[in-house]
N, C-alpha and C positions, 0 to 999 in steps of 0.2 A: 720401582723408584718411589721412595716415601719423601714427601715434603716435610723436612724436619725443621721446626721453628726454634727448638730448644725448650718448648713448653711440654707439659705433661701429656696432652692429648696426642700430638703427633708421635711422641716417643712411645706411648703405649700402642699406637697403631702399628708402628714398625715392629714392636715386640710381638704383638699378636700374629702378624703376618709371618714372622720368622718361625713362631711356634707351629703355625699351620703348614710349614714346609716350603714356603716361598723363598727364593733367593732374593734377598732384600739389599738395596742400596739406599743411602740417605743423601739428600741434597738440601742445602739451605741457600735460599736466594736473598740477595741484598736489595732493599728498596731505596737505599740512599748511599752515596759514597762515604758518608760518615756513619755508616751502620754501626750499631752498638757491638763492639768487638766481643763483649762478654757473651752476647747471644750466640755469636758464631762459635766461640770457644765452648760454650755449654753444649751446643748441638753436636760439635765434633766429639766432645767428651762422651755424650750419650751414645753416639755411634760406636765409639771405642768400647764402651761397656757392653753394648749389644753385639759386638764383634761383627759389625757390618761395614763395608766400604762407605766413605762419605766424601763429599766435595762441596765447595762453595760455588755459587754462581752469581755473578754481578748483573743484575737486571735494573740497576738504578736509572740509567738513561731511559730505558723503555718505560719504567714505572713513572717517571716524571712526565713523559709525553702522554701516556695513556691514562694515568690515574690522577696525578696531581694537577696537570693542566685542565683536565675535565672538571675536577673538584672546584678549582678557582673560577673557571669560566661560568659554571652553573651559579655560584654565589654572586658573581658579577651581574648575572642576568635576573637576579631576584628569585632564584630557585634554590631548593635545598637538596643537594645531591646525596647519594649513598655510595661512597667510594668502594666499600667492601664488595658490593655487587659487581662493579666494574673490574675490580682486582681479581675476584674469583673467576669471572668469565674470561677476561682477556690475558691475565697474567698467569694465575695458577693453572687453569684448565685451557689456556691458550698457549702462551710461549713456553711455560714450564712443561706442559704435556708434550709439545712438539720436541723439546729438547730431550725429554725422557725417551721418546720413541727413537730419536737419532742415536741415543746412547744404547739402544738395544733393549729397552724395557718393554715388557708386554703391557704393564699397567702403571698408572700413577696413583698412589694412595695418599689420602690426607686424613687428618684427625677430625673431620666434620662429624657432627652428630646428626646423621641422616641415613635412611635406609634405601638401598637400591635393589630392585627386584626385576626379574625378567619374566614376562608372560609369554609362554610358548604359543598360546592360542592366537594372539594377534601379533606375535613376534616383535614386541615392543618392550623397552625398558621403562620402568616407572620409578619415580622418586617418592618416598614417603617420609613423613615426620619420624624423627628418631624416637627410640623408646623413651628416652628421658625428655618429656615434653617441655620441661623448664630449660633445657639446653638445646632443643631442636634448632637446627641451622638451615633447614630447607629453604626458608625465605631468601637467603642469600644466593641460592643456587638455581633460581628459576630460569636463568638464561642458558642452562645446559641443554644439550640436544642428544639425539639418539647416537650420533657418532661419538661424541665425548663420553657418554655414559658407557659405551661398549669398552672404553679404555681406562676406566677409573674404578677404584675400590674405596669403600668407606667402612673400615673395620669396627668403628665405635658405635655405629647406628643401633646395634642391639644391646648396648650397655647404658647404664645410668652413670652419671658423673662420679658418684661415690664408689661405684664398682671399679671405675677406671683408676681412681686414686688408690684403692686397695691393691689393684694389680701392680701399680707402680711401686707401692710400698713393699709388697711381697717380693718383687724382683730387685729391691734396693736401688731403684733409679734415683739418682741424686736430686732430681727436680720434683720428687713426689709431693712435697709440701709447698711448692712454689705457687704464689698467688697469681691469679689470672689478671691480665689487664683488660679493662673494658673500654679503653681509649682507642682512637684511630691511630694506627701505628706511626704515621708520618707527621702528626701534629704534636710537637713537644709540650709536655705538661697539660695537654688537652686545651691549650690556649688558642682558640680559633682566631680571635681578634689579632693577636700578634702574628700568627702564621699568615693570615690573609693580608695583613698590612705589609708584611715583608714581600709577599709574592705579587700583590696587585698594585701597590704603591700609588701611582698617579690615577689609576682607574677608580679609586674610592673618592667619591664626592659627597659632601654634606647636602642635605635637601630638607624638605618639609614633611613633618607629620601632619596629616589632615584627618578630619572626620568624614563620615559617609556623605555629608553634604558639601564637602570640599573646603570647609573652614580650617584655617591653619591652627594647629595645636602646639607647635613647637618645631625644633630642628632635630633631624636625625644625623647620625655620624657617618652614614654611608650604607647603601642597601645591602652589601655583603655581610654586614654585622647582625642582620635580623632574620627571623624566620616566622612563618605563620604560627600563630598561637602564643608567641612570646609575650610575656608580661613584665618580667624583670629587666632592669637596665634601660628603660626607655627614657628616663631623665625628664619626665614631664609631671606636672601636678594636675590632678583632676578630681572631681567630686566622687568618682567611682572608678573601679579598676578598668584599665584600658588594655587591650590586646592587639597585636598585629593581626589584621584580617586580610590585608591585600598589599602587594608591592608592585609598583609601576615603574619599571626600568626606564621607559621612554620619557616620562615626565619627572623621574627621580623623586617620586613621592611614596610615602608609606601611609596606608590608611589604618587608623585605629578604630576599634569598636568595642563592644561589650562581649561578655562570655557567650551570650546567645547568638551573636553574629558569626561565631566560629563553626556552627553546625550546618551541614548540608548533606543531602542524600545522594547526589549525583557527582560523577566524575567521568572523564574520558581518559583512556590509556593509549599511549602511542608506543612505538618501539616494542611491539609485542613479541613474545616468544611462548609457544606452547610446546612442552617437552615431547609430546607425541609427534610433533611436526604438523599437526592438523588443527587449524583454528575451528571453533565450533561454527556450524552453519545456521544454527537455530538458537534462540534465547536459552540460557542455561542457568539453573539455580546452583549457587556455589556458596562456600564460606570464603570470604575475602578479608585480607589483612592489608591495611594501608600503611603500616610501618612494622618493623620487626618486633618491637616490644609491646604490641597491642593485641587484644583478644580478636579472634576472628569474628566476623559478623555476617549474617545471612544477607545475600545480595543476588541479583540477577544480572548476567552479562548479556548485552545485545550487540552482536557483530554489526559494525558499520561498513568496514571494508577490510582489506588485508592488513592495513596499518593502524586500525583504530577500533576500539570497542567502547561502548557506553556501559557504565556500571551504575545500577540503581540499588541502593541499600534499602532493606526493610525499615531500618531505623536510622535517623540522622547520625553522621559521624563527626567527631570533633577534630578540627584543625587538619582537614585534608590539604596536603602540602605539595604544590607543583615541584617536580624534580625527584621526589621520593618514588618508591616502587610500591605498587599494589600487586598482590599475588592471590591466586585462587586455589582452593582445595575442594575435593570431593572426599569427605571424611578425612582420612590421613594421607590421601594421595595428592601430591602437588601437581596441578595441571599446567601452570605457567603464570605469566604476569606481564607487566609493562610499566612504563613511566607515566606518572600522574600528570595530566593536564586538566586544569579547571575549565568546565564548559564556558 
């Protein structure tokens, strides 16, 4: 079963698996009841071109409960969520994988740029960065475990994006020149403020901008509209640039500071997941990423208990943001990660 989005990556994933001799089916799941019918039509049309069975699956109710409600609640709490991580974990490799097994599939495949390998010596699956480091999506999959990895395939991990486009062009797939969307799929026009206003309504309350000494600097529009490190759209005048450095849900205040105030070396991680199933028992030197589109940095992780680790970076990191995920690597191998909590 291949999760077909209508995009080039999932289409080529299905094509490659068919070429390898797998019996392939396509499934396209809806994340909202007003799902773009053009996407569904395109996915169905791609399946017809590939001569594979296809079906649509409505997961809009589950998606709202699992992803959208979480997304809104985190912003209400003064945190910045990463909904793609939750969607991959609980929707694609949760509900969709369960449905694929019920339909008799041996594997669920997706168009993620990531490599899966099996080590016979320790009888464990590992996840590695995809060959195309500029497209690597391992960050979004740190919540996967051994059971899930035994049932999924990632055909694109060994390819670069330009190779995938060439394959699509060579096989005359109608979406070979389609542009990718970098936006969150359920936020129309990437307008977070309008989306959160619609969903949260009465929960959004104006409050005070303050400085580190507690002096009032102005009025904010509501905690969900801001994130750590934000500079634009604050609507205040000051003699130097101000950045969001802290948000206090309890007192409905947002602390503003200078660029230098955004840097810190430590964070704690909760909601841990290590792909091997084993948390480290000793301090471990790793490469850590505090968001998807940042470079990895050298750090040491110190186990606190089964639910928390302390991460200390060699060099201070800019705008460590509660609610985002930090993940760990040993060279190209993804070890795991968790949700950022500021000490």
